[in-house]
SERO-192739 format. One record per residue: x, y, z of N, C-alpha, C in turn. Coordinates in pm, 1 decimal, always signed. Each point is the difference from the previous one (the first is absolute). Layout:
% residues N
((X,Y,Z),(X,Y,Z),(X,Y,Z)) ...
***
This chain:
% residues 187
((-5261.8,+15432.8,+5436.1),(-11.2,+14.4,+123.8),(+154.6,-39.6,+102.8)) ((+128.0,+71.5,+96.3),(+73.5,-91.8,-22.5),(-37.0,-61.4,+154.3)) ((+129.7,-116.0,+62.2),(+4.3,-113.1,+38.3),(+51.6,+127.7,+183.0)) ((+24.6,+78.1,-17.4),(+19.4,+115.7,+145.1),(-50.3,+120.0,-72.4)) ((-42.3,+30.3,+156.7),(-64.0,+160.3,-8.9),(+70.4,+97.6,-157.9)) ((-48.7,+122.8,-7.6),(+24.1,+89.0,-54.6),(+33.1,+85.6,+38.4)) ((+113.5,+51.4,+104.6),(+11.4,+137.3,+112.1),(-60.2,+125.5,-59.4)) ((+14.3,+42.2,+98.0),(-14.9,+213.9,-9.7),(+113.5,+59.2,+22.8)) ((+27.8,+99.0,+12.0),(+145.5,+35.7,+46.4),(-12.8,+41.5,+160.4)) ((-145.8,-35.5,+52.9),(+15.8,+1.1,+164.3),(+31.2,-170.4,+34.9)) ((+2.4,-25.2,-53.9),(+64.3,-167.7,-31.6),(+120.0,+10.6,+39.2)) ((+88.9,+115.5,-6.0),(+128.4,-11.3,+3.8),(+68.0,+46.5,+137.3)) ((+104.3,-99.4,+8.6),(+72.1,+109.1,+137.8),(+21.3,+196.7,-73.8)) ((-44.9,+71.8,+164.4),(+62.5,+137.1,-74.4),(+130.7,+14.8,-43.7)) ((+102.4,-119.9,+46.9),(+91.1,+57.9,-89.2),(+60.3,+6.5,-90.6)) ((-62.6,-140.0,-66.4),(-49.5,-64.1,-123.5),(-16.9,+89.3,-99.1)) ((-141.5,+95.2,+44.3),(-121.0,+55.0,-82.8),(+57.4,+78.0,-127.7)) ((+174.2,+58.8,-10.7),(+27.7,+85.6,-71.0),(-30.1,-125.3,-162.0)) ((+48.2,-96.2,+19.1),(+34.7,-87.4,-41.9),(-147.0,-9.3,-131.7)) ((-102.9,-12.3,+110.2),(-201.5,-25.7,-51.4),(+23.6,+208.9,-122.4)) ((+98.5,+40.2,+102.1),(-72.2,+145.9,-110.7),(+100.2,+65.4,-59.1)) ((+96.3,-94.2,-41.4),(+145.0,+15.4,-121.9),(-86.6,-86.4,-81.2)) ((-118.5,-163.5,+25.8),(-25.3,-59.0,-131.8),(-144.2,+108.2,-44.5)) ((-65.3,+25.2,+79.2),(-116.1,+131.5,-39.0),(+76.8,+116.1,-108.5)) ((+53.2,+49.3,+70.2),(+167.1,+103.1,-49.1),(+34.9,-27.0,-213.9)) ((+33.8,-135.6,+4.6),(+110.6,-38.3,-141.6),(-111.8,-83.9,-29.9)) ((-126.4,-66.0,-25.8),(-19.8,-40.6,-28.8),(+92.4,+36.1,-277.7)) ((+5.6,-119.0,+49.6),(+2.0,+25.1,-159.9),(-59.9,-54.8,-96.3)) ((-130.9,-84.1,+52.5),(-86.6,-31.7,-126.6),(-72.9,+132.3,-19.0)) ((-44.2,+125.0,+62.4),(-77.7,+101.9,+28.0),(-78.5,-62.0,+88.7)) ((-36.3,-45.9,+97.0),(-104.9,-5.9,+103.5),(+30.1,+49.6,+74.8)) ((-95.9,+62.0,+128.0),(+7.1,+35.3,+139.8),(-7.4,-75.4,+83.0)) ((-59.8,-97.0,-75.6),(+27.9,-89.9,+136.5),(+100.3,-127.0,+1.5)) ((+9.8,-89.4,+172.0),(+204.6,-31.2,-41.1),(-145.1,-158.6,-21.4)) ((+127.7,+7.2,-77.8),(-78.4,-151.5,-91.7),(+43.0,-134.5,+55.1)) ((-161.5,-49.8,+9.5),(+48.2,-208.2,+67.1),(+105.8,-20.7,-23.9)) ((+61.3,-32.8,+16.5),(+113.9,-76.4,-6.8),(+71.3,+42.5,+165.3)) ((+9.7,+164.3,-35.9),(+97.9,+54.1,+112.3),(-165.7,-23.5,+150.8)) ((-48.8,+39.3,-10.8),(-180.6,-61.2,+86.0),(+27.6,-101.5,+50.1)) ((+67.6,-87.7,-102.6),(-47.3,-185.3,+72.2),(+188.8,-12.5,+45.9)) ((+146.7,+64.6,-48.3),(+60.1,-47.4,+14.1),(+18.5,+137.5,+306.8)) ((-95.7,+116.8,-118.8),(-5.6,+14.7,+141.8),(-31.2,-62.5,+108.2)) ((-78.2,-55.2,-70.6),(-0.3,-94.3,+150.0),(+152.5,-42.6,+149.1)) ((+105.7,+54.5,-112.5),(+148.3,-95.7,+112.8),(+90.2,+192.7,+7.3)) ((-91.0,+42.1,-10.5),(+45.5,+168.2,-69.1),(+175.0,+39.8,-33.5)) ((+75.9,-108.7,+150.2),(+136.5,+68.7,-27.9),(+80.1,-129.0,-142.0)) ((-122.7,-68.5,-0.6),(+55.5,-118.6,-107.4),(-8.8,+141.0,-92.3)) ((-137.8,+31.4,-40.8),(-40.3,+83.0,-145.4),(+91.6,+66.0,+16.4)) ((+65.2,+84.8,+121.0),(+118.7,+83.7,-72.6),(+178.3,-34.4,-35.4)) ((-13.0,-116.0,+20.5),(+100.7,-63.6,-42.5),(+26.1,-76.5,-103.0)) ((-193.9,-0.5,-85.1),(+15.7,-54.3,-93.1),(+17.5,+70.1,-135.9)) ((-133.6,+141.7,+57.9),(+73.3,+146.9,-109.9),(+90.0,+55.3,+87.7)) ((+157.4,-11.2,+50.1),(+100.8,+83.5,-31.5),(+85.9,-140.4,-131.8)) ((-39.7,-121.4,+41.0),(+94.0,-82.3,-107.7),(-84.7,+42.4,-145.3)) ((-84.4,-20.6,+20.0),(-88.9,+7.8,-158.4),(+55.5,+140.0,-41.5)) ((-19.0,+122.4,+50.4),(+92.2,+197.6,+12.2),(+118.7,-21.8,-57.6)) ((+182.1,-88.0,+60.3),(+44.2,-13.6,-34.8),(+57.1,-92.3,-128.3)) ((-113.5,-125.6,-20.2),(-27.5,-73.3,-129.2),(-54.3,+94.3,-143.3)) ((-74.6,+34.6,+63.2),(-20.0,+92.3,-115.1),(+98.2,+143.0,-90.8)) ((+81.9,+42.3,+162.3),(+89.9,+107.8,-69.6),(+159.1,-74.1,-11.6)) ((+50.1,-91.0,+16.2),(+20.5,-62.5,-19.8),(+104.0,-136.2,-75.0)) ((-139.4,-31.4,-105.4),(-1.9,-119.6,-108.9),(+102.0,+14.5,-87.3)) ((+21.8,+132.3,-47.7),(+90.4,+56.8,-114.5),(-43.3,-25.0,-101.3)) ((-110.1,+28.3,+14.6),(-106.7,-22.5,-127.7),(-99.6,+65.5,-22.4)) ((-28.2,+66.7,-133.6),(-92.6,+128.7,+3.1),(-119.9,-66.0,+64.8)) ((-107.8,+96.0,+41.2),(-149.0,-16.9,+39.1),(-29.9,-104.7,-59.2)) ((-48.4,+41.5,-176.8),(-103.8,-132.1,-58.1),(+46.9,-113.7,+4.3)) ((+157.1,-13.3,-44.4),(+64.9,-92.2,+20.1),(-49.8,-70.6,+99.6)) ((+17.1,-6.7,+109.2),(-52.1,+1.7,+185.8),(-125.4,-127.0,-26.3)) ((-70.8,+155.6,-85.5),(-129.9,-58.0,-52.9),(-13.9,-106.3,+25.8)) ((-16.3,+7.2,-152.8),(+73.6,-169.9,-27.3),(+5.9,-138.3,+1.6)) ((+150.6,+33.7,+129.8),(+39.0,-92.1,+72.1),(-142.6,-13.7,+82.5)) ((-33.7,+86.2,+84.2),(-156.4,-38.2,+106.1),(-71.0,-52.9,-53.1)) ((-47.4,+43.8,-129.0),(-110.6,-65.8,-91.6),(-5.3,-73.8,-28.6)) ((+140.3,-84.8,-72.6),(-48.3,-108.5,+17.0),(+29.1,-118.3,+100.4)) ((+93.4,+17.3,+124.5),(+5.0,-32.6,+97.9),(-141.6,-75.8,+86.3)) ((-134.9,+114.7,-88.6),(-123.9,-6.3,+42.9),(-68.5,-102.0,-65.7)) ((+50.1,-11.9,-100.1),(-83.4,-116.3,-102.7),(+52.1,-77.1,+38.1)) ((+157.0,+7.1,+63.0),(+18.7,-211.3,-33.7),(-75.4,-77.6,+217.8)) ((-23.4,+139.2,+37.6),(-37.7,+3.7,+146.4),(-145.0,+12.5,-6.3)) ((-96.9,-48.7,-151.6),(-199.4,+90.0,+36.5),(+48.6,+72.7,+57.8)) ((+74.4,+120.9,-12.4),(-99.4,+112.7,+201.3),(-61.1,+63.5,-69.7)) ((-129.2,+32.3,-28.5),(-91.6,+81.8,-62.8),(+11.3,+147.0,+118.8)) ((-2.8,-3.5,+66.4),(+74.0,+128.0,+54.7),(+175.8,+81.4,+28.4)) ((+39.2,-66.0,-44.1),(+133.3,-1.7,-58.2),(-37.1,+149.4,-147.7)) ((-41.3,-131.3,-96.6),(+2.7,+8.6,-82.4),(-34.4,+163.0,-13.6)) ((-198.4,-44.9,+52.0),(-75.0,+172.6,-48.6),(+103.8,+100.4,+40.0)) ((+104.4,+2.1,+196.1),(-12.9,+76.0,-30.7),(+117.0,+50.9,-33.3)) ((+143.2,-76.2,-96.6),(+93.4,+28.9,-62.1),(-54.1,+16.0,-134.0)) ((-126.7,+50.4,-58.8),(-39.1,-9.4,-105.7),(+23.3,+152.4,-2.8)) ((-112.8,+30.6,+48.6),(+79.5,+156.5,+63.5),(+112.1,+29.5,-6.4)) ((+86.2,-44.1,+85.7),(+108.5,+81.2,+43.5),(+77.0,+49.0,-148.4)) ((-37.3,-153.8,-18.2),(+90.5,+8.5,-167.2),(-77.0,+92.7,-99.3)) ((-133.2,-15.5,-22.1),(+6.5,+143.6,-87.1),(+34.8,+118.8,+16.6)) ((+45.1,-9.4,+145.3),(-31.5,+146.9,+96.7),(+231.4,+55.5,-48.9)) ((+6.3,-137.4,-61.1),(+171.0,+25.8,-15.0),(+0.2,-66.7,-177.9)) ((-92.7,+26.5,-101.2),(-47.3,+63.9,-153.0),(+64.5,-192.0,-21.2)) ((-81.3,-101.8,+79.8),(-39.3,-80.4,-60.4),(-104.6,-65.8,-78.9)) ((-13.1,+6.1,-113.8),(-181.6,-34.6,-63.2),(-26.7,-104.9,+24.6)) ((-148.2,-34.9,-57.2),(-47.2,-90.8,+24.7),(+37.6,-124.6,-115.4)) ((+28.1,+19.8,-104.8),(+82.3,-128.7,-32.2),(+101.0,-14.4,+39.2)) ((+136.9,+54.7,+31.4),(+121.8,-47.2,+61.2),(-130.3,-101.0,+147.9)) ((-56.9,+106.1,+112.9),(-0.5,-43.7,+84.2),(-84.7,-161.3,-58.8)) ((-146.9,-35.5,-23.1),(-27.1,-88.5,-90.9),(+109.9,-115.5,-53.7)) ((+142.2,+29.7,-86.9),(+68.5,-61.9,-134.6),(+61.2,-83.2,+215.6)) ((-7.4,+41.1,+73.4),(+74.9,-73.4,+127.1),(-66.0,-196.0,+5.2)) ((-52.0,+31.4,-42.5),(-82.1,-174.2,+52.9),(+52.0,-26.2,-167.1)) ((+36.0,+9.0,-55.9),(+66.0,-49.9,-127.1),(+110.9,+69.9,-68.0)) ((+129.3,+4.9,+102.2),(+55.5,+136.5,-18.5),(+182.1,-165.3,-105.6)) ((-4.1,-71.6,-5.7),(+30.7,-78.1,-19.6),(-24.2,-23.3,-166.6)) ((-111.6,+58.7,-108.9),(-64.2,-2.7,-94.0),(+8.5,+199.9,-44.0)) ((+6.4,+38.6,+143.3),(+5.2,+142.4,-76.0),(+45.3,+115.5,-95.5)) ((+23.7,+68.1,-64.7),(+85.6,+60.0,-12.8),(+49.1,+124.2,+52.3)) ((-115.7,+13.5,+88.3),(+32.7,+205.8,+47.0),(+74.9,-50.0,+102.1)) ((+108.5,-58.4,+23.1),(+86.9,-11.1,+156.8),(+160.4,-24.1,-87.5)) ((+76.8,+92.7,+108.0),(+124.2,-13.3,-63.3),(+88.6,-101.1,-1.6)) ((+109.5,+0.3,-8.2),(+60.6,-133.0,+6.4),(+58.4,+23.3,+159.2)) ((-2.2,+65.4,+62.8),(+74.2,-0.3,+101.4),(-127.2,+23.7,+185.0)) ((-118.3,-7.3,-121.9),(-190.1,+0.7,+58.5),(+21.7,-122.5,-8.0)) ((+21.4,-93.2,-119.7),(+1.4,-116.5,-17.4),(+56.3,-52.7,+99.8)) ((+92.9,+7.4,+11.4),(+110.5,-53.2,+141.2),(-22.9,-39.8,+64.6)) ((-34.0,+161.9,+62.4),(-92.7,-6.9,+179.4),(-139.5,-82.6,-21.2)) ((-86.2,+11.3,-133.9),(-85.9,-36.1,+114.2),(+80.4,-203.2,-21.0)) ((+71.1,-37.1,-63.3),(-11.7,-162.2,-45.3),(+77.8,-14.4,+173.6)) ((+75.6,+109.1,+26.3),(+54.0,-47.7,+169.8),(-139.1,-9.6,+96.0)) ((-98.4,+115.8,-18.8),(-90.5,-11.1,+109.8),(-112.7,-141.1,+18.1)) ((+11.0,-15.5,-113.6),(-29.8,-142.2,-50.1),(+121.8,-84.8,+93.0)) ((+9.0,-34.6,-41.8),(+161.0,-113.4,+7.3),(-1.9,+36.3,+201.3)) ((+35.1,+112.7,+14.0),(+11.6,-10.0,+174.4),(-178.5,-31.4,+94.0)) ((-123.7,+28.3,-93.1),(-142.7,-2.8,+77.2),(+40.5,-203.5,-6.1)) ((+55.0,-77.7,-133.8),(-69.1,-148.4,-4.1),(+136.6,-12.0,+116.7)) ((+100.3,+3.2,+1.6),(+150.9,-51.9,+79.9),(+60.1,+78.3,+95.1)) ((+49.8,+2.1,+128.6),(+62.3,+77.7,+59.1),(+135.0,+44.1,-56.8)) ((+73.0,-133.2,-101.6),(+114.8,+15.0,-94.3),(-3.3,-6.7,-123.5)) ((-38.9,+134.4,-141.6),(-27.6,-29.9,-46.4),(+78.1,-38.5,-77.8)) ((-17.3,-49.0,-207.7),(+151.2,-91.4,-26.5),(+106.5,+139.4,+26.0)) ((+125.9,-5.0,-66.1),(+92.4,+13.0,-16.9),(+14.1,+102.7,-108.7)) ((-59.0,-37.3,-103.6),(-30.9,+59.5,-125.5),(-99.9,+148.4,-0.1)) ((-131.2,+9.8,+44.6),(-91.0,+47.0,+69.9),(+45.0,+150.2,+47.7)) ((+121.3,-91.0,+90.8),(+61.5,+98.0,+88.8),(+121.1,+102.6,-68.5)) ((+74.1,-63.7,-92.2),(+125.0,+15.8,-117.2),(-147.5,+151.4,-108.5)) ((-130.0,-37.0,-22.4),(-34.5,+102.0,-52.1),(-29.5,+82.1,+37.3)) ((-15.7,-20.7,+124.2),(-43.9,+136.6,+84.2),(+133.2,+110.9,+26.9)) ((+106.1,-89.7,+22.5),(+149.9,+110.7,+89.4),(+29.4,-57.1,-159.2)) ((-61.1,+21.1,-86.9),(+70.9,+59.0,-215.7),(-51.7,+135.0,-3.6)) ((-137.5,+70.7,+82.0),(-12.7,+124.1,-15.4),(-50.7,+64.3,+158.1)) ((+44.7,+9.1,+122.5),(+16.4,+43.8,+115.0),(+104.3,-39.9,+83.5)) ((+48.3,+96.3,+135.8),(+93.2,-42.6,-39.7),(-53.0,-82.4,+191.7)) ((+146.1,-9.9,+49.1),(-5.4,-71.1,+142.3),(-126.4,+18.0,+126.8)) ((+13.3,+149.5,-17.1),(-69.3,+35.1,+129.1),(-182.2,+11.6,-71.8)) ((-23.3,-16.0,-92.2),(-138.6,+24.9,-106.4),(-66.9,-131.4,+55.8)) ((+125.8,-102.1,-31.4),(+10.5,-175.1,-30.8),(-114.5,-18.2,+181.9)) ((+102.7,+74.1,+45.8),(-19.2,-29.6,+190.1),(-155.2,+75.0,+60.4)) ((-13.2,+139.2,-80.6),(-175.2,+73.2,+1.7),(-105.9,-126.4,-54.6)) ((+3.4,-4.2,-147.8),(-69.9,-109.0,-85.8),(-28.2,-141.5,+141.7)) ((+126.0,-20.3,+64.2),(-13.5,-149.0,-8.7),(-137.1,+86.6,+173.8)) ((+46.5,+30.5,+97.5),(-53.7,+80.0,+89.7),(-154.8,+68.0,+12.2)) ((-71.7,+76.5,-123.7),(-44.1,+84.8,-34.9),(-169.2,-146.3,-42.7)) ((+78.2,-107.4,-90.6),(-98.2,-70.1,-38.7),(-52.7,-121.0,+125.0)) ((+139.9,-24.9,+94.6),(-82.5,-57.0,+95.3),(-71.1,+71.2,+177.1)) ((+22.7,+107.8,-89.8),(-86.4,+121.3,+111.5),(-119.7,-45.7,-50.2)) ((-41.9,+35.6,-160.0),(-158.9,-43.8,-67.2),(-52.1,-179.4,-14.5)) ((+101.4,-54.5,+41.3),(-75.3,-107.4,-19.3),(-21.9,-29.2,+150.8)) ((+51.1,+41.4,+56.3),(-43.6,+21.6,+180.0),(-143.7,+66.2,+38.9)) ((+5.4,+132.5,-47.9),(-107.1,+62.2,-5.7),(-92.7,-73.1,-56.4)) ((+8.2,-49.6,-124.3),(-166.4,-39.8,-72.4),(-1.4,-162.9,+77.1)) ((+77.4,-75.3,+68.8),(-9.0,-83.1,+86.9),(-124.0,+68.9,+138.9)) ((+84.8,+32.6,+71.1),(-89.0,+102.9,+100.9),(-157.1,+26.7,-99.1)) ((+20.7,+42.6,-81.8),(-154.8,+79.9,+23.8),(-115.9,-147.9,-108.6)) ((+90.7,-82.3,-44.6),(-102.1,-124.3,+26.4),(-6.9,-94.9,+78.2)) ((+114.6,+27.7,+129.0),(-93.3,-74.9,+90.9),(-97.3,+106.3,+83.3)) ((+19.7,+130.4,+43.2),(-114.3,+78.0,+66.4),(-77.2,+25.0,-130.5)) ((-29.9,-35.1,-149.3),(-101.7,-30.4,-20.2),(-11.6,+154.3,+36.0)) ((+50.2,+113.8,-94.8),(-6.5,+187.9,+16.0),(-24.4,+0.7,-119.8)) ((-149.2,+42.1,+6.8),(-46.8,+71.8,-152.3),(+52.6,+153.4,-37.8)) ((+24.0,+3.8,-159.7),(-8.5,+176.3,+1.0),(-104.3,+83.3,+88.2)) ((+11.1,+130.9,-30.2),(-102.7,+50.3,+69.3),(-81.4,+71.6,-156.2)) ((-1.0,-57.6,-8.2),(-90.9,+53.8,-186.9),(+34.2,-123.1,-85.5)) ((-94.3,+1.4,-127.3),(-78.2,-66.2,-103.5),(+183.5,-117.6,-49.0)) ((-18.0,-125.7,+51.4),(+116.8,-20.7,-106.7),(+26.4,+65.1,-120.4)) ((+132.1,-25.4,-71.5),(+29.5,+72.1,-139.8),(-17.3,-100.5,-49.6)) ((+16.1,-136.2,+45.7),(-13.4,-48.5,-140.3),(+193.7,-85.5,+9.5)) ((-54.7,-136.5,-40.4),(+220.4,-24.8,-77.4),(-38.6,+67.0,-119.8)) ((-79.5,-3.3,-130.7),(+61.2,+89.7,-41.2),(-86.3,+145.6,-38.0)) ((+9.5,-9.5,+81.6),(-27.8,+175.8,+19.0),(-158.1,+81.0,-111.8)) ((-111.3,-126.2,+85.8),(-57.1,+56.2,-122.0),(-83.7,+85.3,+125.8)) ((-2.1,+9.9,+99.1),(-132.1,+53.5,+164.7),(+144.1,+158.5,-26.0)) 
***
């Protein structure tokens, strides 16, 4: 149970109900219900609107394809132990073409042969940035060997965004809408 109420459309100020309507219409994971993360954030509808604007812009402008973006988000979910984020992004990753084997392998990506050299550099960067705000130069250089500066900026911002999101979800005790898919995708 979340620590704050899960809001409904009626709880939104009239001028922001379009945000709820868009959330209901734009479900990425195939549900017609507004996800609990947004129902929780909806306790402050103006901040929810701005959170969505930033998130949407990062999704579009990060500089990597959707499947690779989902590898980044799923790895951040693992590092932050965010069940909700993992649960949601497993479905989004699958829709983007990620196999369950690749998703599971994110737990031990360093010893897996399922990732390209550029993906490995990216995952090393996720790990480093999740651990400190100043990744080692060689980790940055590894990322820079595969991606231009604009993508490096986007990667930094999306990692930070999803670490922030994971911490919000944990602090608010937001639960998945359906049975948890499991860290090893058993469900």
